[in-house]
PDB file with SEQRES, HELIX, SHEET and CRYST1 records, atoms N, CA, C and O in Angstrom:
SEQRES   1 A   70  UNK UNK UNK UNK UNK UNK UNK UNK UNK UNK UNK UNK UNK          
SEQRES   2 A   70  UNK UNK UNK UNK UNK UNK UNK UNK UNK UNK UNK UNK UNK          
SEQRES   3 A   70  UNK UNK UNK UNK UNK UNK UNK UNK UNK UNK UNK UNK UNK          
SEQRES   4 A   70  UNK UNK UNK UNK UNK UNK UNK UNK UNK UNK UNK UNK UNK          
SEQRES   5 A   70  UNK UNK UNK UNK UNK UNK UNK UNK UNK UNK UNK UNK UNK          
SEQRES   6 A   70  UNK UNK UNK UNK UNK                                          
HELIX    1 AA1 UNK A    3  UNK A   11  1                                   9    
HELIX    2 AA2 UNK A   16  UNK A   23  1                                   8    
HELIX    3 AA3 UNK A   27  UNK A   35  1                                   9    
HELIX    4 AA4 UNK A   44  UNK A   53  1                                  10    
HELIX    5 AA5 UNK A   58  UNK A   65  1                                   8    
CRYST1    1.000    1.000    1.000  90.00  90.00  90.00 P 1           1          
ATOM      1  N   UNK A   1     320.563 291.653  52.131  1.00  0.00           N  
ATOM      2  CA  UNK A   1     321.453 291.442  51.018  1.00  0.00           C  
ATOM      3  C   UNK A   1     320.717 291.569  49.703  1.00  0.00           C  
ATOM      4  O   UNK A   1     321.144 292.331  48.836  1.00  0.00           O  
ATOM      5  N   UNK A   2     319.637 290.855  49.530  1.00  0.00           N  
ATOM      6  CA  UNK A   2     319.018 290.797  48.219  1.00  0.00           C  
ATOM      7  C   UNK A   2     317.683 291.515  48.155  1.00  0.00           C  
ATOM      8  O   UNK A   2     316.743 291.062  47.502  1.00  0.00           O  
ATOM      9  N   UNK A   3     317.622 292.632  48.840  1.00  0.00           N  
ATOM     10  CA  UNK A   3     316.412 293.449  48.727  1.00  0.00           C  
ATOM     11  C   UNK A   3     316.240 293.882  47.277  1.00  0.00           C  
ATOM     12  O   UNK A   3     315.114 293.989  46.791  1.00  0.00           O  
ATOM     13  N   UNK A   4     317.355 294.132  46.580  1.00  0.00           N  
ATOM     14  CA  UNK A   4     317.269 294.528  45.177  1.00  0.00           C  
ATOM     15  C   UNK A   4     316.673 293.410  44.329  1.00  0.00           C  
ATOM     16  O   UNK A   4     315.863 293.661  43.437  1.00  0.00           O  
ATOM     17  N   UNK A   5     317.076 292.182  44.611  1.00  0.00           N  
ATOM     18  CA  UNK A   5     316.534 291.029  43.882  1.00  0.00           C  
ATOM     19  C   UNK A   5     315.031 290.919  44.136  1.00  0.00           C  
ATOM     20  O   UNK A   5     314.254 290.759  43.195  1.00  0.00           O  
ATOM     21  N   UNK A   6     314.624 291.003  45.383  1.00  0.00           N  
ATOM     22  CA  UNK A   6     313.211 290.903  45.733  1.00  0.00           C  
ATOM     23  C   UNK A   6     312.417 292.051  45.106  1.00  0.00           C  
ATOM     24  O   UNK A   6     311.317 291.841  44.595  1.00  0.00           O  
ATOM     25  N   UNK A   7     312.971 293.255  45.144  1.00  0.00           N  
ATOM     26  CA  UNK A   7     312.293 294.399  44.543  1.00  0.00           C  
ATOM     27  C   UNK A   7     312.109 294.209  43.039  1.00  0.00           C  
ATOM     28  O   UNK A   7     311.057 294.537  42.489  1.00  0.00           O  
ATOM     29  N   UNK A   8     313.131 293.682  42.383  1.00  0.00           N  
ATOM     30  CA  UNK A   8     313.039 293.438  40.932  1.00  0.00           C  
ATOM     31  C   UNK A   8     311.967 292.383  40.645  1.00  0.00           C  
ATOM     32  O   UNK A   8     311.166 292.541  39.724  1.00  0.00           O  
ATOM     33  N   UNK A   9     311.957 291.324  41.427  1.00  0.00           N  
ATOM     34  CA  UNK A   9     310.949 290.278  41.242  1.00  0.00           C  
ATOM     35  C   UNK A   9     309.550 290.855  41.390  1.00  0.00           C  
ATOM     36  O   UNK A   9     308.668 290.582  40.576  1.00  0.00           O  
ATOM     37  N   UNK A  10     309.355 291.647  42.421  1.00  0.00           N  
ATOM     38  CA  UNK A  10     308.038 292.248  42.663  1.00  0.00           C  
ATOM     39  C   UNK A  10     307.686 293.263  41.586  1.00  0.00           C  
ATOM     40  O   UNK A  10     306.531 293.359  41.172  1.00  0.00           O  
ATOM     41  N   UNK A  11     308.674 294.017  41.135  1.00  0.00           N  
ATOM     42  CA  UNK A  11     308.457 294.994  40.070  1.00  0.00           C  
ATOM     43  C   UNK A  11     307.920 294.300  38.809  1.00  0.00           C  
ATOM     44  O   UNK A  11     307.077 294.848  38.100  1.00  0.00           O  
ATOM     45  N   UNK A  12     308.416 293.103  38.546  1.00  0.00           N  
ATOM     46  CA  UNK A  12     307.983 292.331  37.377  1.00  0.00           C  
ATOM     47  C   UNK A  12     306.742 291.490  37.666  1.00  0.00           C  
ATOM     48  O   UNK A  12     306.270 290.740  36.811  1.00  0.00           O  
ATOM     49  N   UNK A  13     306.215 291.631  38.907  1.00  0.00           N  
ATOM     50  CA  UNK A  13     305.023 290.900  39.347  1.00  0.00           C  
ATOM     51  C   UNK A  13     305.198 289.381  39.219  1.00  0.00           C  
ATOM     52  O   UNK A  13     304.313 288.664  38.752  1.00  0.00           O  
ATOM     53  N   UNK A  14     306.376 288.927  39.653  1.00  0.00           N  
ATOM     54  CA  UNK A  14     306.682 287.499  39.657  1.00  0.00           C  
ATOM     55  C   UNK A  14     306.652 286.979  41.084  1.00  0.00           C  
ATOM     56  O   UNK A  14     307.012 287.688  42.024  1.00  0.00           O  
ATOM     57  N   UNK A  15     306.222 285.746  41.235  1.00  0.00           N  
ATOM     58  CA  UNK A  15     306.259 285.106  42.544  1.00  0.00           C  
ATOM     59  C   UNK A  15     307.582 284.369  42.702  1.00  0.00           C  
ATOM     60  O   UNK A  15     308.298 284.117  41.733  1.00  0.00           O  
ATOM     61  N   UNK A  16     307.883 284.032  43.941  1.00  0.00           N  
ATOM     62  CA  UNK A  16     309.072 283.207  44.183  1.00  0.00           C  
ATOM     63  C   UNK A  16     308.928 281.875  43.450  1.00  0.00           C  
ATOM     64  O   UNK A  16     309.905 281.344  42.921  1.00  0.00           O  
ATOM     65  N   UNK A  17     307.727 281.347  43.420  1.00  0.00           N  
ATOM     66  CA  UNK A  17     307.484 280.069  42.732  1.00  0.00           C  
ATOM     67  C   UNK A  17     307.776 280.180  41.237  1.00  0.00           C  
ATOM     68  O   UNK A  17     308.367 279.272  40.652  1.00  0.00           O  
ATOM     69  N   UNK A  18     307.369 281.272  40.625  1.00  0.00           N  
ATOM     70  CA  UNK A  18     307.617 281.452  39.194  1.00  0.00           C  
ATOM     71  C   UNK A  18     309.114 281.518  38.894  1.00  0.00           C  
ATOM     72  O   UNK A  18     309.590 280.935  37.921  1.00  0.00           O  
ATOM     73  N   UNK A  19     309.838 282.226  39.732  1.00  0.00           N  
ATOM     74  CA  UNK A  19     311.299 282.291  39.565  1.00  0.00           C  
ATOM     75  C   UNK A  19     311.891 280.897  39.725  1.00  0.00           C  
ATOM     76  O   UNK A  19     312.689 280.452  38.899  1.00  0.00           O  
ATOM     77  N   UNK A  20     311.497 280.217  40.788  1.00  0.00           N  
ATOM     78  CA  UNK A  20     312.035 278.880  41.080  1.00  0.00           C  
ATOM     79  C   UNK A  20     311.773 277.911  39.932  1.00  0.00           C  
ATOM     80  O   UNK A  20     312.678 277.200  39.495  1.00  0.00           O  
ATOM     81  N   UNK A  21     310.547 277.886  39.450  1.00  0.00           N  
ATOM     82  CA  UNK A  21     310.197 276.963  38.371  1.00  0.00           C  
ATOM     83  C   UNK A  21     310.937 277.296  37.074  1.00  0.00           C  
ATOM     84  O   UNK A  21     311.320 276.397  36.325  1.00  0.00           O  
ATOM     85  N   UNK A  22     311.132 278.572  36.818  1.00  0.00           N  
ATOM     86  CA  UNK A  22     311.797 278.987  35.585  1.00  0.00           C  
ATOM     87  C   UNK A  22     313.259 278.558  35.526  1.00  0.00           C  
ATOM     88  O   UNK A  22     313.792 278.297  34.448  1.00  0.00           O  
ATOM     89  N   UNK A  23     313.900 278.488  36.685  1.00  0.00           N  
ATOM     90  CA  UNK A  23     315.338 278.175  36.679  1.00  0.00           C  
ATOM     91  C   UNK A  23     315.675 276.828  37.307  1.00  0.00           C  
ATOM     92  O   UNK A  23     316.838 276.427  37.328  1.00  0.00           O  
ATOM     93  N   UNK A  24     314.669 276.132  37.818  1.00  0.00           N  
ATOM     94  CA  UNK A  24     314.908 274.782  38.327  1.00  0.00           C  
ATOM     95  C   UNK A  24     315.476 274.715  39.727  1.00  0.00           C  
ATOM     96  O   UNK A  24     316.328 273.875  40.017  1.00  0.00           O  
ATOM     97  N   UNK A  25     315.008 275.598  40.602  1.00  0.00           N  
ATOM     98  CA  UNK A  25     315.387 275.531  42.013  1.00  0.00           C  
ATOM     99  C   UNK A  25     314.111 275.491  42.842  1.00  0.00           C  
ATOM    100  O   UNK A  25     313.011 275.592  42.299  1.00  0.00           O  
ATOM    101  N   UNK A  26     314.253 275.344  44.148  1.00  0.00           N  
ATOM    102  CA  UNK A  26     313.077 275.310  45.012  1.00  0.00           C  
ATOM    103  C   UNK A  26     312.655 276.731  45.396  1.00  0.00           C  
ATOM    104  O   UNK A  26     313.440 277.675  45.309  1.00  0.00           O  
ATOM    105  N   UNK A  27     311.415 276.854  45.815  1.00  0.00           N  
ATOM    106  CA  UNK A  27     310.914 278.132  46.310  1.00  0.00           C  
ATOM    107  C   UNK A  27     311.733 278.556  47.529  1.00  0.00           C  
ATOM    108  O   UNK A  27     312.030 279.739  47.698  1.00  0.00           O  
ATOM    109  N   UNK A  28     312.095 277.603  48.369  1.00  0.00           N  
ATOM    110  CA  UNK A  28     312.901 277.905  49.560  1.00  0.00           C  
ATOM    111  C   UNK A  28     314.248 278.511  49.166  1.00  0.00           C  
ATOM    112  O   UNK A  28     314.753 279.399  49.853  1.00  0.00           O  
ATOM    113  N   UNK A  29     314.823 278.041  48.076  1.00  0.00           N  
ATOM    114  CA  UNK A  29     316.094 278.596  47.604  1.00  0.00           C  
ATOM    115  C   UNK A  29     315.936 280.062  47.245  1.00  0.00           C  
ATOM    116  O   UNK A  29     316.761 280.890  47.631  1.00  0.00           O  
ATOM    117  N   UNK A  30     314.884 280.389  46.510  1.00  0.00           N  
ATOM    118  CA  UNK A  30     314.633 281.783  46.136  1.00  0.00           C  
ATOM    119  C   UNK A  30     314.413 282.625  47.393  1.00  0.00           C  
ATOM    120  O   UNK A  30     314.929 283.737  47.501  1.00  0.00           O  
ATOM    121  N   UNK A  31     313.659 282.097  48.324  1.00  0.00           N  
ATOM    122  CA  UNK A  31     313.431 282.793  49.589  1.00  0.00           C  
ATOM    123  C   UNK A  31     314.748 283.044  50.317  1.00  0.00           C  
ATOM    124  O   UNK A  31     314.972 284.130  50.852  1.00  0.00           O  
ATOM    125  N   UNK A  32     315.607 282.048  50.333  1.00  0.00           N  
ATOM    126  CA  UNK A  32     316.918 282.190  50.990  1.00  0.00           C  
ATOM    127  C   UNK A  32     317.761 283.275  50.333  1.00  0.00           C  
ATOM    128  O   UNK A  32     318.503 283.972  51.025  1.00  0.00           O  
ATOM    129  N   UNK A  33     317.665 283.435  49.028  1.00  0.00           N  
ATOM    130  CA  UNK A  33     318.392 284.515  48.350  1.00  0.00           C  
ATOM    131  C   UNK A  33     317.867 285.861  48.822  1.00  0.00           C  
ATOM    132  O   UNK A  33     318.633 286.787  49.089  1.00  0.00           O  
ATOM    133  N   UNK A  34     316.551 285.952  48.921  1.00  0.00           N  
ATOM    134  CA  UNK A  34     315.931 287.226  49.284  1.00  0.00           C  
ATOM    135  C   UNK A  34     316.227 287.625  50.734  1.00  0.00           C  
ATOM    136  O   UNK A  34     316.344 288.811  51.043  1.00  0.00           O  
ATOM    137  N   UNK A  35     316.345 286.663  51.592  1.00  0.00           N  
ATOM    138  CA  UNK A  35     316.641 286.968  52.994  1.00  0.00           C  
ATOM    139  C   UNK A  35     318.139 287.096  53.255  1.00  0.00           C  
ATOM    140  O   UNK A  35     318.553 287.508  54.339  1.00  0.00           O  
ATOM    141  N   UNK A  36     318.941 286.743  52.264  1.00  0.00           N  
ATOM    142  CA  UNK A  36     320.381 286.824  52.436  1.00  0.00           C  
ATOM    143  C   UNK A  36     320.979 285.619  53.121  1.00  0.00           C  
ATOM    144  O   UNK A  36     322.155 285.631  53.486  1.00  0.00           O  
ATOM    145  N   UNK A  37     320.182 284.569  53.303  1.00  0.00           N  
ATOM    146  CA  UNK A  37     320.685 283.349  53.927  1.00  0.00           C  
ATOM    147  C   UNK A  37     321.752 282.701  53.061  1.00  0.00           C  
ATOM    148  O   UNK A  37     322.758 282.208  53.569  1.00  0.00           O  
ATOM    149  N   UNK A  38     321.530 282.704  51.750  1.00  0.00           N  
ATOM    150  CA  UNK A  38     322.473 282.120  50.798  1.00  0.00           C  
ATOM    151  C   UNK A  38     322.617 283.009  49.583  1.00  0.00           C  
ATOM    152  O   UNK A  38     321.692 283.733  49.216  1.00  0.00           O  
ATOM    153  N   UNK A  39     323.786 282.950  48.960  1.00  0.00           N  
ATOM    154  CA  UNK A  39     324.021 283.568  47.660  1.00  0.00           C  
ATOM    155  C   UNK A  39     323.667 282.526  46.604  1.00  0.00           C  
ATOM    156  O   UNK A  39     323.808 281.328  46.852  1.00  0.00           O  
ATOM    157  N   UNK A  40     323.214 282.959  45.440  1.00  0.00           N  
ATOM    158  CA  UNK A  40     322.915 281.987  44.379  1.00  0.00           C  
ATOM    159  C   UNK A  40     324.157 281.212  43.950  1.00  0.00           C  
ATOM    160  O   UNK A  40     325.245 281.769  43.807  1.00  0.00           O  
ATOM    161  N   UNK A  41     323.962 279.929  43.751  1.00  0.00           N  
ATOM    162  CA  UNK A  41     324.992 279.064  43.182  1.00  0.00           C  
ATOM    163  C   UNK A  41     324.325 278.370  42.007  1.00  0.00           C  
ATOM    164  O   UNK A  41     323.716 277.311  42.156  1.00  0.00           O  
ATOM    165  N   UNK A  42     324.450 278.985  40.837  1.00  0.00           N  
ATOM    166  CA  UNK A  42     323.716 278.535  39.665  1.00  0.00           C  
ATOM    167  C   UNK A  42     324.655 278.047  38.576  1.00  0.00           C  
ATOM    168  O   UNK A  42     325.816 278.449  38.497  1.00  0.00           O  
ATOM    169  N   UNK A  43     324.119 277.166  37.736  1.00  0.00           N  
ATOM    170  CA  UNK A  43     324.842 276.764  36.533  1.00  0.00           C  
ATOM    171  C   UNK A  43     324.767 277.919  35.534  1.00  0.00           C  
ATOM    172  O   UNK A  43     324.005 278.866  35.726  1.00  0.00           O  
ATOM    173  N   UNK A  44     325.540 277.835  34.496  1.00  0.00           N  
ATOM    174  CA  UNK A  44     325.487 278.852  33.445  1.00  0.00           C  
ATOM    175  C   UNK A  44     324.087 278.894  32.834  1.00  0.00           C  
ATOM    176  O   UNK A  44     323.546 279.970  32.581  1.00  0.00           O  
ATOM    177  N   UNK A  45     323.512 277.733  32.602  1.00  0.00           N  
ATOM    178  CA  UNK A  45     322.166 277.667  32.027  1.00  0.00           C  
ATOM    179  C   UNK A  45     321.139 278.328  32.948  1.00  0.00           C  
ATOM    180  O   UNK A  45     320.284 279.083  32.484  1.00  0.00           O  
ATOM    181  N   UNK A  46     321.219 278.050  34.233  1.00  0.00           N  
ATOM    182  CA  UNK A  46     320.295 278.657  35.191  1.00  0.00           C  
ATOM    183  C   UNK A  46     320.493 280.168  35.254  1.00  0.00           C  
ATOM    184  O   UNK A  46     319.526 280.922  35.364  1.00  0.00           O  
ATOM    185  N   UNK A  47     321.742 280.605  35.185  1.00  0.00           N  
ATOM    186  CA  UNK A  47     322.041 282.032  35.214  1.00  0.00           C  
ATOM    187  C   UNK A  47     321.430 282.723  34.000  1.00  0.00           C  
ATOM    188  O   UNK A  47     320.849 283.802  34.117  1.00  0.00           O  
ATOM    189  N   UNK A  48     321.564 282.095  32.838  1.00  0.00           N  
ATOM    190  CA  UNK A  48     320.968 282.659  31.622  1.00  0.00           C  
ATOM    191  C   UNK A  48     319.448 282.760  31.765  1.00  0.00           C  
ATOM    192  O   UNK A  48     318.854 283.775  31.401  1.00  0.00           O  
ATOM    193  N   UNK A  49     318.826 281.712  32.292  1.00  0.00           N  
ATOM    194  CA  UNK A  49     317.373 281.714  32.483  1.00  0.00           C  
ATOM    195  C   UNK A  49     316.946 282.796  33.468  1.00  0.00           C  
ATOM    196  O   UNK A  49     315.936 283.468  33.255  1.00  0.00           O  
ATOM    197  N   UNK A  50     317.713 282.969  34.548  1.00  0.00           N  
ATOM    198  CA  UNK A  50     317.378 283.989  35.531  1.00  0.00           C  
ATOM    199  C   UNK A  50     317.484 285.385  34.914  1.00  0.00           C  
ATOM    200  O   UNK A  50     316.654 286.248  35.198  1.00  0.00           O  
ATOM    201  N   UNK A  51     318.478 285.611  34.089  1.00  0.00           N  
ATOM    202  CA  UNK A  51     318.604 286.896  33.389  1.00  0.00           C  
ATOM    203  C   UNK A  51     317.380 287.144  32.511  1.00  0.00           C  
ATOM    204  O   UNK A  51     316.858 288.258  32.472  1.00  0.00           O  
ATOM    205  N   UNK A  52     316.929 286.122  31.815  1.00  0.00           N  
ATOM    206  CA  UNK A  52     315.760 286.263  30.945  1.00  0.00           C  
ATOM    207  C   UNK A  52     314.517 286.570  31.768  1.00  0.00           C  
ATOM    208  O   UNK A  52     313.760 287.484  31.440  1.00  0.00           O  
ATOM    209  N   UNK A  53     314.308 285.808  32.836  1.00  0.00           N  
ATOM    210  CA  UNK A  53     313.123 285.990  33.675  1.00  0.00           C  
ATOM    211  C   UNK A  53     313.104 287.386  34.301  1.00  0.00           C  
ATOM    212  O   UNK A  53     312.051 288.017  34.383  1.00  0.00           O  
ATOM    213  N   UNK A  54     314.268 287.865  34.740  1.00  0.00           N  
ATOM    214  CA  UNK A  54     314.345 289.169  35.388  1.00  0.00           C  
ATOM    215  C   UNK A  54     314.563 290.316  34.394  1.00  0.00           C  
ATOM    216  O   UNK A  54     314.686 291.477  34.784  1.00  0.00           O  
ATOM    217  N   UNK A  55     314.610 289.965  33.101  1.00  0.00           N  
ATOM    218  CA  UNK A  55     314.766 290.956  32.027  1.00  0.00           C  
ATOM    219  C   UNK A  55     315.983 291.850  32.269  1.00  0.00           C  
ATOM    220  O   UNK A  55     315.896 293.077  32.279  1.00  0.00           O  
ATOM    221  N   UNK A  56     317.111 291.184  32.463  1.00  0.00           N  
ATOM    222  CA  UNK A  56     318.364 291.897  32.694  1.00  0.00           C  
ATOM    223  C   UNK A  56     319.506 291.123  32.059  1.00  0.00           C  
ATOM    224  O   UNK A  56     319.314 290.006  31.580  1.00  0.00           O  
ATOM    225  N   UNK A  57     320.681 291.709  32.054  1.00  0.00           N  
ATOM    226  CA  UNK A  57     321.858 290.996  31.575  1.00  0.00           C  
ATOM    227  C   UNK A  57     322.680 290.540  32.786  1.00  0.00           C  
ATOM    228  O   UNK A  57     322.281 290.739  33.933  1.00  0.00           O  
ATOM    229  N   UNK A  58     323.804 289.940  32.513  1.00  0.00           N  
ATOM    230  CA  UNK A  58     324.619 289.389  33.599  1.00  0.00           C  
ATOM    231  C   UNK A  58     325.111 290.494  34.540  1.00  0.00           C  
ATOM    232  O   UNK A  58     325.250 290.266  35.742  1.00  0.00           O  
ATOM    233  N   UNK A  59     325.373 291.673  34.007  1.00  0.00           N  
ATOM    234  CA  UNK A  59     325.837 292.778  34.849  1.00  0.00           C  
ATOM    235  C   UNK A  59     324.723 293.260  35.776  1.00  0.00           C  
ATOM    236  O   UNK A  59     324.957 293.560  36.947  1.00  0.00           O  
ATOM    237  N   UNK A  60     323.513 293.330  35.234  1.00  0.00           N  
ATOM    238  CA  UNK A  60     322.368 293.715  36.053  1.00  0.00           C  
ATOM    239  C   UNK A  60     322.083 292.687  37.127  1.00  0.00           C  
ATOM    240  O   UNK A  60     321.734 293.031  38.256  1.00  0.00           O  
ATOM    241  N   UNK A  61     322.236 291.412  36.765  1.00  0.00           N  
ATOM    242  CA  UNK A  61     322.013 290.339  37.734  1.00  0.00           C  
ATOM    243  C   UNK A  61     323.024 290.439  38.867  1.00  0.00           C  
ATOM    244  O   UNK A  61     322.677 290.276  40.037  1.00  0.00           O  
ATOM    245  N   UNK A  62     324.262 290.705  38.518  1.00  0.00           N  
ATOM    246  CA  UNK A  62     325.312 290.859  39.543  1.00  0.00           C  
ATOM    247  C   UNK A  62     324.949 291.979  40.516  1.00  0.00           C  
ATOM    248  O   UNK A  62     325.120 291.836  41.726  1.00  0.00           O  
ATOM    249  N   UNK A  63     324.454 293.082  39.987  1.00  0.00           N  
ATOM    250  CA  UNK A  63     324.076 294.211  40.839  1.00  0.00           C  
ATOM    251  C   UNK A  63     322.931 293.857  41.789  1.00  0.00           C  
ATOM    252  O   UNK A  63     322.866 294.365  42.909  1.00  0.00           O  
ATOM    253  N   UNK A  64     322.031 292.985  41.337  1.00  0.00           N  
ATOM    254  CA  UNK A  64     320.907 292.589  42.190  1.00  0.00           C  
ATOM    255  C   UNK A  64     321.370 291.820  43.424  1.00  0.00           C  
ATOM    256  O   UNK A  64     320.677 291.804  44.442  1.00  0.00           O  
ATOM    257  N   UNK A  65     322.526 291.187  43.339  1.00  0.00           N  
ATOM    258  CA  UNK A  65     323.017 290.366  44.437  1.00  0.00           C  
ATOM    259  C   UNK A  65     324.250 290.928  45.128  1.00  0.00           C  
ATOM    260  O   UNK A  65     324.818 290.277  46.006  1.00  0.00           O  
ATOM    261  N   UNK A  66     324.672 292.134  44.742  1.00  0.00           N  
ATOM    262  CA  UNK A  66     325.823 292.731  45.394  1.00  0.00           C  
ATOM    263  C   UNK A  66     325.497 293.079  46.837  1.00  0.00           C  
ATOM    264  O   UNK A  66     324.412 293.568  47.151  1.00  0.00           O  
ATOM    265  N   UNK A  67     326.445 292.819  47.687  1.00  0.00           N  
ATOM    266  CA  UNK A  67     326.290 293.176  49.088  1.00  0.00           C  
ATOM    267  C   UNK A  67     326.674 294.638  49.229  1.00  0.00           C  
ATOM    268  O   UNK A  67     327.798 295.032  48.919  1.00  0.00           O  
ATOM    269  N   UNK A  68     325.732 295.428  49.697  1.00  0.00           N  
ATOM    270  CA  UNK A  68     325.972 296.857  49.877  1.00  0.00           C  
ATOM    271  C   UNK A  68     326.517 297.099  51.282  1.00  0.00           C  
ATOM    272  O   UNK A  68     325.963 296.618  52.270  1.00  0.00           O  
ATOM    273  N   UNK A  69     327.608 297.852  51.350  1.00  0.00           N  
ATOM    274  CA  UNK A  69     328.160 298.193  52.660  1.00  0.00           C  
ATOM    275  C   UNK A  69     327.847 299.656  52.956  1.00  0.00           C  
ATOM    276  O   UNK A  69     327.822 300.499  52.060  1.00  0.00           O  
ATOM    277  N   UNK A  70     327.616 299.926  54.204  1.00  0.00           N  
ATOM    278  CA  UNK A  70     327.248 301.298  54.604  1.00  0.00           C  
ATOM    279  C   UNK A  70     328.460 302.162  54.812  1.00  0.00           C  
ATOM    280  O   UNK A  70     328.328 303.339  55.149  1.00  0.00           O  
TER     281      UNK A  70                                                      
END                                                                             
């Protein structure tokens, strides 16, 4: 599901810990997003912070978590 999210994080040379600390979630939560175990459930403030950390806007963030169907 979130290979795009993981690729973006790696492209920016960020660790899961850095993402987690920046937005106030656990490292396990970030890992769960990357494996597709869970979709993000963030506050507006956390969403804004994640956009800043990933250097994208809300539309780009949405694309990072879109489920691609074959």
